[in-house]
TORKOL-4160 file (C-alpha; in steps of 0.2 Angstrom, whole numbers, padded with zeros to 4 digits, m for minus):
460
<pt num="1" X="0166" Y="0958" Z="0672"/>
<pt num="2" X="0149" Y="0948" Z="0667"/>
<pt num="3" X="0146" Y="0936" Z="0653"/>
<pt num="4" X="0134" Y="0947" Z="0644"/>
<pt num="5" X="0143" Y="0965" Z="0647"/>
<pt num="6" X="0156" Y="0954" Z="0635"/>
<pt num="7" X="0151" Y="0955" Z="0616"/>
<pt num="8" X="0159" Y="0947" Z="0599"/>
<pt num="9" X="0170" Y="0963" Z="0592"/>
<pt num="10" X="0175" Y="0968" Z="0610"/>
<pt num="11" X="0195" Y="0967" Z="0614"/>
<pt num="12" X="0199" Y="0960" Z="0630"/>
<pt num="13" X="0216" Y="0957" Z="0642"/>
<pt num="14" X="0221" Y="0940" Z="0646"/>
<pt num="15" X="0236" Y="0930" Z="0652"/>
<pt num="16" X="0243" Y="0915" Z="0643"/>
<pt num="17" X="0236" Y="0899" Z="0654"/>
<pt num="18" X="0242" Y="0886" Z="0642"/>
<pt num="19" X="0250" Y="0883" Z="0626"/>
<pt num="20" X="0247" Y="0870" Z="0614"/>
<pt num="21" X="0253" Y="0867" Z="0596"/>
<pt num="22" X="0235" Y="0871" Z="0586"/>
<pt num="23" X="0227" Y="0883" Z="0603"/>
<pt num="24" X="0231" Y="0893" Z="0617"/>
<pt num="25" X="0222" Y="0895" Z="0632"/>
<pt num="26" X="0220" Y="0911" Z="0639"/>
<pt num="27" X="0211" Y="0918" Z="0656"/>
<pt num="28" X="0202" Y="0933" Z="0653"/>
<pt num="29" X="0204" Y="0946" Z="0664"/>
<pt num="30" X="0189" Y="0950" Z="0677"/>
<pt num="31" X="0182" Y="0937" Z="0671"/>
<pt num="32" X="0180" Y="0921" Z="0678"/>
<pt num="33" X="0182" Y="0911" Z="0660"/>
<pt num="34" X="0193" Y="0905" Z="0649"/>
<pt num="35" X="0194" Y="0910" Z="0628"/>
<pt num="36" X="0202" Y="0901" Z="0616"/>
<pt num="37" X="0214" Y="0905" Z="0602"/>
<pt num="38" X="0213" Y="0893" Z="0589"/>
<pt num="39" X="0232" Y="0894" Z="0577"/>
<pt num="40" X="0222" Y="0898" Z="0564"/>
<pt num="41" X="0216" Y="0913" Z="0572"/>
<pt num="42" X="0234" Y="0918" Z="0583"/>
<pt num="43" X="0245" Y="0927" Z="0571"/>
<pt num="44" X="0246" Y="0931" Z="0552"/>
<pt num="45" X="0264" Y="0922" Z="0554"/>
<pt num="46" X="0269" Y="0908" Z="0543"/>
<pt num="47" X="0272" Y="0897" Z="0559"/>
<pt num="48" X="0267" Y="0880" Z="0564"/>
<pt num="49" X="0263" Y="0879" Z="0582"/>
<pt num="50" X="0258" Y="0891" Z="0593"/>
<pt num="51" X="0271" Y="0888" Z="0605"/>
<pt num="52" X="0283" Y="0899" Z="0591"/>
<pt num="53" X="0272" Y="0912" Z="0596"/>
<pt num="54" X="0268" Y="0914" Z="0615"/>
<pt num="55" X="0272" Y="0906" Z="0631"/>
<pt num="56" X="0265" Y="0903" Z="0645"/>
<pt num="57" X="0261" Y="0917" Z="0658"/>
<pt num="58" X="0262" Y="0931" Z="0643"/>
<pt num="59" X="0251" Y="0944" Z="0643"/>
<pt num="60" X="0240" Y="0948" Z="0629"/>
<pt num="61" X="0227" Y="0958" Z="0620"/>
<pt num="62" X="0213" Y="0948" Z="0609"/>
<pt num="63" X="0197" Y="0951" Z="0600"/>
<pt num="64" X="0179" Y="0941" Z="0607"/>
<pt num="65" X="0175" Y="0932" Z="0588"/>
<pt num="66" X="0161" Y="0921" Z="0598"/>
<pt num="67" X="0154" Y="0915" Z="0614"/>
<pt num="68" X="0144" Y="0903" Z="0622"/>
<pt num="69" X="0134" Y="0909" Z="0638"/>
<pt num="70" X="0129" Y="0895" Z="0643"/>
<pt num="71" X="0145" Y="0886" Z="0645"/>
<pt num="72" X="0153" Y="0903" Z="0653"/>
<pt num="73" X="0169" Y="0901" Z="0637"/>
<pt num="74" X="0173" Y="0915" Z="0625"/>
<pt num="75" X="0183" Y="0911" Z="0605"/>
<pt num="76" X="0196" Y="0923" Z="0604"/>
<pt num="77" X="0206" Y="0928" Z="0590"/>
<pt num="78" X="0223" Y="0940" Z="0589"/>
<pt num="79" X="0226" Y="0941" Z="0569"/>
<pt num="80" X="0215" Y="0958" Z="0567"/>
<pt num="81" X="0224" Y="0965" Z="0583"/>
<pt num="82" X="0242" Y="0958" Z="0575"/>
<pt num="83" X="0235" Y="0966" Z="0556"/>
<pt num="84" X="0231" Y="0985" Z="0561"/>
<pt num="85" X="0247" Y="0984" Z="0572"/>
<pt num="86" X="0254" Y="0978" Z="0555"/>
<pt num="87" X="0245" Y="0991" Z="0544"/>
<pt num="88" X="0252" Y="1007" Z="0557"/>
<pt num="89" X="0268" Y="0999" Z="0554"/>
<pt num="90" X="0268" Y="0998" Z="0535"/>
<pt num="91" X="0261" Y="1016" Z="0534"/>
<pt num="92" X="0276" Y="1021" Z="0547"/>
<pt num="93" X="0288" Y="1015" Z="0534"/>
<pt num="94" X="0277" Y="1021" Z="0518"/>
<pt num="95" X="0279" Y="1039" Z="0528"/>
<pt num="96" X="0298" Y="1037" Z="0530"/>
<pt num="97" X="0301" Y="1029" Z="0515"/>
<pt num="98" X="0310" Y="1015" Z="0524"/>
<pt num="99" X="0315" Y="0997" Z="0516"/>
<pt num="100" X="0308" Y="0980" Z="0521"/>
<pt num="101" X="0312" Y="0964" Z="0514"/>
<pt num="102" X="0299" Y="0952" Z="0507"/>
<pt num="103" X="0300" Y="0935" Z="0501"/>
<pt num="104" X="0291" Y="0930" Z="0483"/>
<pt num="105" X="0277" Y="0920" Z="0484"/>
<pt num="106" X="0269" Y="0918" Z="0466"/>
<pt num="107" X="0269" Y="0925" Z="0451"/>
<pt num="108" X="0257" Y="0932" Z="0438"/>
<pt num="109" X="0256" Y="0943" Z="0420"/>
<pt num="110" X="0254" Y="0956" Z="0430"/>
<pt num="111" X="0269" Y="0954" Z="0441"/>
<pt num="112" X="0275" Y="0946" Z="0457"/>
<pt num="113" X="0265" Y="0942" Z="0476"/>
<pt num="114" X="0276" Y="0943" Z="0489"/>
<pt num="115" X="0272" Y="0944" Z="0509"/>
<pt num="116" X="0281" Y="0952" Z="0524"/>
<pt num="117" X="0275" Y="0951" Z="0540"/>
<pt num="118" X="0262" Y="0937" Z="0535"/>
<pt num="119" X="0256" Y="0949" Z="0523"/>
<pt num="120" X="0252" Y="0948" Z="0505"/>
<pt num="121" X="0257" Y="0963" Z="0494"/>
<pt num="122" X="0257" Y="0965" Z="0477"/>
<pt num="123" X="0274" Y="0970" Z="0466"/>
<pt num="124" X="0269" Y="0975" Z="0448"/>
<pt num="125" X="0283" Y="0970" Z="0434"/>
<pt num="126" X="0290" Y="0986" Z="0431"/>
<pt num="127" X="0295" Y="0987" Z="0449"/>
<pt num="128" X="0303" Y="0970" Z="0448"/>
<pt num="129" X="0320" Y="0977" Z="0442"/>
<pt num="130" X="0328" Y="0992" Z="0435"/>
<pt num="131" X="0333" Y="0979" Z="0421"/>
<pt num="132" X="0320" Y="0974" Z="0410"/>
<pt num="133" X="0314" Y="0955" Z="0410"/>
<pt num="134" X="0301" Y="0946" Z="0404"/>
<pt num="135" X="0304" Y="0931" Z="0413"/>
<pt num="136" X="0295" Y="0934" Z="0432"/>
<pt num="137" X="0295" Y="0913" Z="0435"/>
<pt num="138" X="0314" Y="0915" Z="0440"/>
<pt num="139" X="0310" Y="0925" Z="0454"/>
<pt num="140" X="0299" Y="0913" Z="0465"/>
<pt num="141" X="0306" Y="0910" Z="0482"/>
<pt num="142" X="0319" Y="0922" Z="0481"/>
<pt num="143" X="0317" Y="0937" Z="0496"/>
<pt num="144" X="0320" Y="0954" Z="0492"/>
<pt num="145" X="0321" Y="0972" Z="0499"/>
<pt num="146" X="0308" Y="0981" Z="0493"/>
<pt num="147" X="0298" Y="1000" Z="0498"/>
<pt num="148" X="0281" Y="1004" Z="0498"/>
<pt num="149" X="0276" Y="1014" Z="0485"/>
<pt num="150" X="0253" Y="1011" Z="0488"/>
<pt num="151" X="0248" Y="1005" Z="0503"/>
<pt num="152" X="0228" Y="1004" Z="0508"/>
<pt num="153" X="0219" Y="0990" Z="0518"/>
<pt num="154" X="0211" Y="0986" Z="0502"/>
<pt num="155" X="0229" Y="0985" Z="0492"/>
<pt num="156" X="0246" Y="0986" Z="0495"/>
<pt num="157" X="0260" Y="0991" Z="0482"/>
<pt num="158" X="0279" Y="0986" Z="0483"/>
<pt num="159" X="0294" Y="0992" Z="0471"/>
<pt num="160" X="0311" Y="0981" Z="0472"/>
<pt num="161" X="0318" Y="0993" Z="0458"/>
<pt num="162" X="0314" Y="1009" Z="0471"/>
<pt num="163" X="0326" Y="1001" Z="0482"/>
<pt num="164" X="0338" Y="0999" Z="0469"/>
<pt num="165" X="0338" Y="1015" Z="0461"/>
<pt num="166" X="0341" Y="1023" Z="0478"/>
<pt num="167" X="0355" Y="1012" Z="0479"/>
<pt num="168" X="0362" Y="1016" Z="0465"/>
<pt num="169" X="0361" Y="1035" Z="0470"/>
<pt num="170" X="0368" Y="1031" Z="0486"/>
<pt num="171" X="0384" Y="1023" Z="0478"/>
<pt num="172" X="0384" Y="1034" Z="0465"/>
<pt num="173" X="0386" Y="1052" Z="0476"/>
<pt num="174" X="0400" Y="1040" Z="0485"/>
<pt num="175" X="0409" Y="1036" Z="0469"/>
<pt num="176" X="0407" Y="1055" Z="0462"/>
<pt num="177" X="0415" Y="1060" Z="0479"/>
<pt num="178" X="0428" Y="1049" Z="0476"/>
<pt num="179" X="0431" Y="1053" Z="0456"/>
<pt num="180" X="0441" Y="1068" Z="0457"/>
<pt num="181" X="0448" Y="1079" Z="0445"/>
<pt num="182" X="0466" Y="1074" Z="0436"/>
<pt num="183" X="0463" Y="1055" Z="0440"/>
<pt num="184" X="0469" Y="1045" Z="0425"/>
<pt num="185" X="0457" Y="1030" Z="0423"/>
<pt num="186" X="0448" Y="1017" Z="0410"/>
<pt num="187" X="0429" Y="1019" Z="0403"/>
<pt num="188" X="0418" Y="1010" Z="0393"/>
<pt num="189" X="0408" Y="1020" Z="0379"/>
<pt num="190" X="0389" Y="1017" Z="0382"/>
<pt num="191" X="0382" Y="1030" Z="0371"/>
<pt num="192" X="0389" Y="1041" Z="0355"/>
<pt num="193" X="0380" Y="1058" Z="0353"/>
<pt num="194" X="0384" Y="1069" Z="0340"/>
<pt num="195" X="0394" Y="1080" Z="0353"/>
<pt num="196" X="0404" Y="1067" Z="0362"/>
<pt num="197" X="0400" Y="1054" Z="0370"/>
<pt num="198" X="0396" Y="1046" Z="0386"/>
<pt num="199" X="0408" Y="1034" Z="0397"/>
<pt num="200" X="0405" Y="1025" Z="0411"/>
<pt num="201" X="0422" Y="1022" Z="0423"/>
<pt num="202" X="0426" Y="1005" Z="0426"/>
<pt num="203" X="0431" Y="1006" Z="0444"/>
<pt num="204" X="0417" Y="1018" Z="0448"/>
<pt num="205" X="0401" Y="1008" Z="0437"/>
<pt num="206" X="0389" Y="1021" Z="0444"/>
<pt num="207" X="0396" Y="1035" Z="0437"/>
<pt num="208" X="0395" Y="1040" Z="0421"/>
<pt num="209" X="0407" Y="1055" Z="0413"/>
<pt num="210" X="0405" Y="1067" Z="0395"/>
<pt num="211" X="0419" Y="1065" Z="0382"/>
<pt num="212" X="0418" Y="1080" Z="0372"/>
<pt num="213" X="0421" Y="1078" Z="0354"/>
<pt num="214" X="0436" Y="1091" Z="0358"/>
<pt num="215" X="0444" Y="1078" Z="0370"/>
<pt num="216" X="0445" Y="1065" Z="0359"/>
<pt num="217" X="0460" Y="1071" Z="0351"/>
<pt num="218" X="0473" Y="1085" Z="0347"/>
<pt num="219" X="0469" Y="1083" Z="0330"/>
<pt num="220" X="0452" Y="1088" Z="0323"/>
<pt num="221" X="0438" Y="1075" Z="0323"/>
<pt num="222" X="0423" Y="1078" Z="0314"/>
<pt num="223" X="0414" Y="1066" Z="0323"/>
<pt num="224" X="0414" Y="1055" Z="0337"/>
<pt num="225" X="0407" Y="1039" Z="0327"/>
<pt num="226" X="0425" Y="1041" Z="0314"/>
<pt num="227" X="0436" Y="1034" Z="0331"/>
<pt num="228" X="0424" Y="1026" Z="0343"/>
<pt num="229" X="0409" Y="1015" Z="0344"/>
<pt num="230" X="0397" Y="1008" Z="0360"/>
<pt num="231" X="0408" Y="0996" Z="0371"/>
<pt num="232" X="0425" Y="1002" Z="0368"/>
<pt num="233" X="0437" Y="1002" Z="0383"/>
<pt num="234" X="0448" Y="1017" Z="0382"/>
<pt num="235" X="0458" Y="1028" Z="0396"/>
<pt num="236" X="0452" Y="1044" Z="0401"/>
<pt num="237" X="0459" Y="1058" Z="0412"/>
<pt num="238" X="0447" Y="1066" Z="0423"/>
<pt num="239" X="0448" Y="1085" Z="0419"/>
<pt num="240" X="0433" Y="1092" Z="0428"/>
<pt num="241" X="0424" Y="1088" Z="0443"/>
<pt num="242" X="0409" Y="1099" Z="0448"/>
<pt num="243" X="0393" Y="1093" Z="0456"/>
<pt num="244" X="0389" Y="1078" Z="0446"/>
<pt num="245" X="0398" Y="1083" Z="0431"/>
<pt num="246" X="0410" Y="1073" Z="0427"/>
<pt num="247" X="0424" Y="1078" Z="0411"/>
<pt num="248" X="0433" Y="1070" Z="0402"/>
<pt num="249" X="0448" Y="1069" Z="0391"/>
<pt num="250" X="0459" Y="1056" Z="0380"/>
<pt num="251" X="0471" Y="1071" Z="0372"/>
<pt num="252" X="0475" Y="1076" Z="0391"/>
<pt num="253" X="0484" Y="1061" Z="0390"/>
<pt num="254" X="0493" Y="1061" Z="0378"/>
<pt num="255" X="0508" Y="1073" Z="0370"/>
<pt num="256" X="0502" Y="1088" Z="0359"/>
<pt num="257" X="0506" Y="1087" Z="0340"/>
<pt num="258" X="0522" Y="1102" Z="0345"/>
<pt num="259" X="0527" Y="1090" Z="0360"/>
<pt num="260" X="0528" Y="1075" Z="0349"/>
<pt num="261" X="0537" Y="1084" Z="0334"/>
<pt num="262" X="0549" Y="1092" Z="0348"/>
<pt num="263" X="0554" Y="1078" Z="0354"/>
<pt num="264" X="0561" Y="1073" Z="0336"/>
<pt num="265" X="0566" Y="1090" Z="0329"/>
<pt num="266" X="0577" Y="1102" Z="0335"/>
<pt num="267" X="0582" Y="1119" Z="0328"/>
<pt num="268" X="0593" Y="1117" Z="0312"/>
<pt num="269" X="0584" Y="1104" Z="0306"/>
<pt num="270" X="0582" Y="1101" Z="0290"/>
<pt num="271" X="0561" Y="1096" Z="0286"/>
<pt num="272" X="0552" Y="1096" Z="0272"/>
<pt num="273" X="0533" Y="1104" Z="0272"/>
<pt num="274" X="0517" Y="1108" Z="0263"/>
<pt num="275" X="0512" Y="1125" Z="0260"/>
<pt num="276" X="0495" Y="1129" Z="0268"/>
<pt num="277" X="0493" Y="1147" Z="0266"/>
<pt num="278" X="0499" Y="1162" Z="0259"/>
<pt num="279" X="0500" Y="1178" Z="0267"/>
<pt num="280" X="0507" Y="1197" Z="0267"/>
<pt num="281" X="0521" Y="1193" Z="0279"/>
<pt num="282" X="0524" Y="1178" Z="0274"/>
<pt num="283" X="0522" Y="1158" Z="0270"/>
<pt num="284" X="0513" Y="1146" Z="0281"/>
<pt num="285" X="0519" Y="1128" Z="0278"/>
<pt num="286" X="0514" Y="1112" Z="0287"/>
<pt num="287" X="0530" Y="1101" Z="0293"/>
<pt num="288" X="0516" Y="1088" Z="0304"/>
<pt num="289" X="0499" Y="1085" Z="0304"/>
<pt num="290" X="0493" Y="1101" Z="0313"/>
<pt num="291" X="0511" Y="1108" Z="0315"/>
<pt num="292" X="0516" Y="1121" Z="0306"/>
<pt num="293" X="0530" Y="1134" Z="0305"/>
<pt num="294" X="0531" Y="1153" Z="0297"/>
<pt num="295" X="0542" Y="1157" Z="0281"/>
<pt num="296" X="0545" Y="1177" Z="0284"/>
<pt num="297" X="0548" Y="1184" Z="0267"/>
<pt num="298" X="0565" Y="1188" Z="0274"/>
<pt num="299" X="0569" Y="1172" Z="0273"/>
<pt num="300" X="0563" Y="1166" Z="0255"/>
<pt num="301" X="0581" Y="1168" Z="0247"/>
<pt num="302" X="0597" Y="1178" Z="0252"/>
<pt num="303" X="0591" Y="1187" Z="0237"/>
<pt num="304" X="0579" Y="1199" Z="0241"/>
<pt num="305" X="0571" Y="1202" Z="0225"/>
<pt num="306" X="0566" Y="1185" Z="0225"/>
<pt num="307" X="0549" Y="1182" Z="0228"/>
<pt num="308" X="0545" Y="1163" Z="0235"/>
<pt num="309" X="0525" Y="1166" Z="0238"/>
<pt num="310" X="0526" Y="1170" Z="0217"/>
<pt num="311" X="0536" Y="1154" Z="0212"/>
<pt num="312" X="0524" Y="1140" Z="0226"/>
<pt num="313" X="0504" Y="1136" Z="0226"/>
<pt num="314" X="0497" Y="1130" Z="0240"/>
<pt num="315" X="0498" Y="1111" Z="0243"/>
<pt num="316" X="0517" Y="1112" Z="0236"/>
<pt num="317" X="0530" Y="1105" Z="0244"/>
<pt num="318" X="0543" Y="1113" Z="0250"/>
<pt num="319" X="0561" Y="1110" Z="0260"/>
<pt num="320" X="0565" Y="1121" Z="0274"/>
<pt num="321" X="0575" Y="1123" Z="0289"/>
<pt num="322" X="0571" Y="1127" Z="0307"/>
<pt num="323" X="0576" Y="1142" Z="0315"/>
<pt num="324" X="0567" Y="1142" Z="0329"/>
<pt num="325" X="0556" Y="1131" Z="0339"/>
<pt num="326" X="0542" Y="1135" Z="0354"/>
<pt num="327" X="0531" Y="1117" Z="0356"/>
<pt num="328" X="0522" Y="1125" Z="0372"/>
<pt num="329" X="0517" Y="1141" Z="0362"/>
<pt num="330" X="0514" Y="1132" Z="0346"/>
<pt num="331" X="0526" Y="1142" Z="0336"/>
<pt num="332" X="0540" Y="1140" Z="0322"/>
<pt num="333" X="0551" Y="1150" Z="0312"/>
<pt num="334" X="0556" Y="1141" Z="0294"/>
<pt num="335" X="0568" Y="1147" Z="0281"/>
<pt num="336" X="0573" Y="1142" Z="0263"/>
<pt num="337" X="0587" Y="1152" Z="0262"/>
<pt num="338" X="0597" Y="1146" Z="0275"/>
<pt num="339" X="0595" Y="1130" Z="0265"/>
<pt num="340" X="0605" Y="1140" Z="0250"/>
<pt num="341" X="0622" Y="1143" Z="0248"/>
<pt num="342" X="0624" Y="1164" Z="0251"/>
<pt num="343" X="0639" Y="1170" Z="0239"/>
<pt num="344" X="0640" Y="1186" Z="0247"/>
<pt num="345" X="0646" Y="1179" Z="0263"/>
<pt num="346" X="0662" Y="1177" Z="0251"/>
<pt num="347" X="0663" Y="1194" Z="0245"/>
<pt num="348" X="0676" Y="1205" Z="0254"/>
<pt num="349" X="0674" Y="1224" Z="0249"/>
<pt num="350" X="0672" Y="1240" Z="0257"/>
<pt num="351" X="0662" Y="1257" Z="0251"/>
<pt num="352" X="0676" Y="1267" Z="0240"/>
<pt num="353" X="0686" Y="1254" Z="0235"/>
<pt num="354" X="0692" Y="1251" Z="0216"/>
<pt num="355" X="0685" Y="1232" Z="0210"/>
<pt num="356" X="0685" Y="1224" Z="0195"/>
<pt num="357" X="0671" Y="1214" Z="0186"/>
<pt num="358" X="0666" Y="1207" Z="0170"/>
<pt num="359" X="0650" Y="1215" Z="0162"/>
<pt num="360" X="0637" Y="1201" Z="0163"/>
<pt num="361" X="0620" Y="1211" Z="0157"/>
<pt num="362" X="0617" Y="1227" Z="0151"/>
<pt num="363" X="0600" Y="1234" Z="0155"/>
<pt num="364" X="0590" Y="1251" Z="0149"/>
<pt num="365" X="0593" Y="1258" Z="0169"/>
<pt num="366" X="0612" Y="1252" Z="0169"/>
<pt num="367" X="0623" Y="1237" Z="0168"/>
<pt num="368" X="0626" Y="1221" Z="0181"/>
<pt num="369" X="0645" Y="1217" Z="0184"/>
<pt num="370" X="0651" Y="1201" Z="0191"/>
<pt num="371" X="0663" Y="1206" Z="0205"/>
<pt num="372" X="0669" Y="1193" Z="0216"/>
<pt num="373" X="0656" Y="1181" Z="0211"/>
<pt num="374" X="0639" Y="1192" Z="0214"/>
<pt num="375" X="0635" Y="1205" Z="0205"/>
<pt num="376" X="0635" Y="1222" Z="0206"/>
<pt num="377" X="0624" Y="1236" Z="0200"/>
<pt num="378" X="0628" Y="1253" Z="0190"/>
<pt num="379" X="0617" Y="1265" Z="0187"/>
<pt num="380" X="0614" Y="1273" Z="0169"/>
<pt num="381" X="0620" Y="1289" Z="0177"/>
<pt num="382" X="0637" Y="1282" Z="0183"/>
<pt num="383" X="0643" Y="1274" Z="0168"/>
<pt num="384" X="0651" Y="1289" Z="0159"/>
<pt num="385" X="0655" Y="1307" Z="0163"/>
<pt num="386" X="0646" Y="1310" Z="0146"/>
<pt num="387" X="0627" Y="1308" Z="0145"/>
<pt num="388" X="0620" Y="1294" Z="0135"/>
<pt num="389" X="0606" Y="1285" Z="0130"/>
<pt num="390" X="0609" Y="1269" Z="0132"/>
<pt num="391" X="0624" Y="1256" Z="0141"/>
<pt num="392" X="0628" Y="1250" Z="0127"/>
<pt num="393" X="0635" Y="1266" Z="0121"/>
<pt num="394" X="0648" Y="1264" Z="0128"/>
<pt num="395" X="0649" Y="1248" Z="0137"/>
<pt num="396" X="0650" Y="1226" Z="0129"/>
<pt num="397" X="0644" Y="1209" Z="0136"/>
<pt num="398" X="0660" Y="1203" Z="0144"/>
<pt num="399" X="0672" Y="1217" Z="0144"/>
<pt num="400" X="0680" Y="1219" Z="0161"/>
<pt num="401" X="0678" Y="1236" Z="0170"/>
<pt num="402" X="0685" Y="1245" Z="0184"/>
<pt num="403" X="0673" Y="1255" Z="0196"/>
<pt num="404" X="0672" Y="1261" Z="0212"/>
<pt num="405" X="0659" Y="1254" Z="0228"/>
<pt num="406" X="0647" Y="1267" Z="0229"/>
<pt num="407" X="0634" Y="1257" Z="0242"/>
<pt num="408" X="0638" Y="1238" Z="0249"/>
<pt num="409" X="0625" Y="1229" Z="0261"/>
<pt num="410" X="0627" Y="1212" Z="0261"/>
<pt num="411" X="0611" Y="1207" Z="0269"/>
<pt num="412" X="0600" Y="1216" Z="0255"/>
<pt num="413" X="0611" Y="1209" Z="0242"/>
<pt num="414" X="0615" Y="1225" Z="0236"/>
<pt num="415" X="0632" Y="1233" Z="0227"/>
<pt num="416" X="0630" Y="1249" Z="0220"/>
<pt num="417" X="0645" Y="1252" Z="0207"/>
<pt num="418" X="0654" Y="1269" Z="0196"/>
<pt num="419" X="0663" Y="1268" Z="0183"/>
<pt num="420" X="0661" Y="1288" Z="0182"/>
<pt num="421" X="0668" Y="1290" Z="0199"/>
<pt num="422" X="0684" Y="1276" Z="0197"/>
<pt num="423" X="0688" Y="1286" Z="0180"/>
<pt num="424" X="0685" Y="1303" Z="0189"/>
<pt num="425" X="0697" Y="1299" Z="0202"/>
<pt num="426" X="0711" Y="1288" Z="0191"/>
<pt num="427" X="0711" Y="1307" Z="0182"/>
<pt num="428" X="0714" Y="1314" Z="0198"/>
<pt num="429" X="0728" Y="1302" Z="0204"/>
<pt num="430" X="0735" Y="1305" Z="0188"/>
<pt num="431" X="0737" Y="1324" Z="0189"/>
<pt num="432" X="0744" Y="1323" Z="0204"/>
<pt num="433" X="0757" Y="1312" Z="0199"/>
<pt num="434" X="0759" Y="1323" Z="0185"/>
<pt num="435" X="0762" Y="1337" Z="0196"/>
<pt num="436" X="0774" Y="1326" Z="0208"/>
<pt num="437" X="0785" Y="1326" Z="0194"/>
<pt num="438" X="0782" Y="1342" Z="0185"/>
<pt num="439" X="0790" Y="1346" Z="0202"/>
<pt num="440" X="0804" Y="1336" Z="0202"/>
<pt num="441" X="0812" Y="1341" Z="0188"/>
<pt num="442" X="0809" Y="1359" Z="0192"/>
<pt num="443" X="0818" Y="1358" Z="0209"/>
<pt num="444" X="0832" Y="1346" Z="0200"/>
<pt num="445" X="0837" Y="1358" Z="0188"/>
<pt num="446" X="0838" Y="1372" Z="0201"/>
<pt num="447" X="0851" Y="1366" Z="0210"/>
<pt num="448" X="0861" Y="1361" Z="0195"/>
<pt num="449" X="0861" Y="1379" Z="0190"/>
<pt num="450" X="0869" Y="1384" Z="0208"/>
<pt num="451" X="0880" Y="1372" Z="0207"/>
<pt num="452" X="0888" Y="1375" Z="0190"/>
<pt num="453" X="0888" Y="1394" Z="0198"/>
<pt num="454" X="0899" Y="1389" Z="0209"/>
<pt num="455" X="0911" Y="1379" Z="0201"/>
<pt num="456" X="0913" Y="1394" Z="0190"/>
<pt num="457" X="0917" Y="1407" Z="0205"/>
<pt num="458" X="0929" Y="1393" Z="0213"/>
<pt num="459" X="0940" Y="1393" Z="0195"/>
<pt num="460" X="0941" Y="1415" Z="0197"/>
């Protein structure tokens, strides 16, 4: 190759002949001359000596920057070749979304000037961090891991925020896999919403779960701000783990109101409650917050005629006894009558038996008679054999009478009596006795006469 065939801008191949601090001497292949590469044209890297880049005997490629035909020497440069290679590598990194390290060189109002691979690159202020900062000077001299977000011959733009976001995404993915249903964790309330709160899990900071208002307490919560504020640390249980969704609950860690009540109360206990609702079949009574039981009509009183619902209002307090308690199903049966003395327990009568009692009250349709401490009823048609219009025609209050038990039902507090049947039975018994007395007298006379006749015969 002759000298005149070499043009400025041509690429040549050569071998390093000598290396000094500020220059490199290259023997050009197929050309009987030398070329010189000065340090400032050797590399884009920040080096203080050419010895940091090349050694004697290295094969290199360079570009002819200038030639001296008379002296037969060339002025060479490797910077453009290196820049082209760096640019190609950066384009590959951009396509592959690869990150690399860059050092902050300086800052300005718009962002940071960073340097990597011997090239200056721009990082806009918004791409410096995921968190806002208005003091960019603090980053000078720091080395960041960055990603390319724009690349051209004129401009290279990088982002640190994109790397942080990717790392956060990867960390979140890993932590989500670790946070499983059933785990009990501590969390910090990050945001309050009308329907609940978002909670960041302390041991898994990239995972944020939804703490729905319905899971905050076993008791009704109108709005989250009534019991929570941002920054509160709370204990929660993971009740849902699907995809990126994590459902949290506090009430899952606590006993239900029914379970708590059952721990301190037993069947047979007497408790005080508040009437919350009156229904056709009974009364609903709240004995603890969100714990309510039913008093069935049959448990109002031992006296079936007594209507408790008509004697209490919603909001009234009543004393009741627990008849049954099922905390798992949230059911409880209460009784008012079991707190009261049942006089009918002591009554011992049978249907058909004759009893005596004192007339306590005269009514249009009959009379109330106290028998063994309870009231029996004598219908007006059972007072007398004669037809009467008013019980007072025959009976008086405080009068002691005898009567026959026609009906007796201890559970229904019911005893029906009949004075008329008692009188009829008494008359029948007296009549039978009279007949027996007459028969005995007649039999006695007949025998006497017989003996008298026999005595007469003996005398003869």
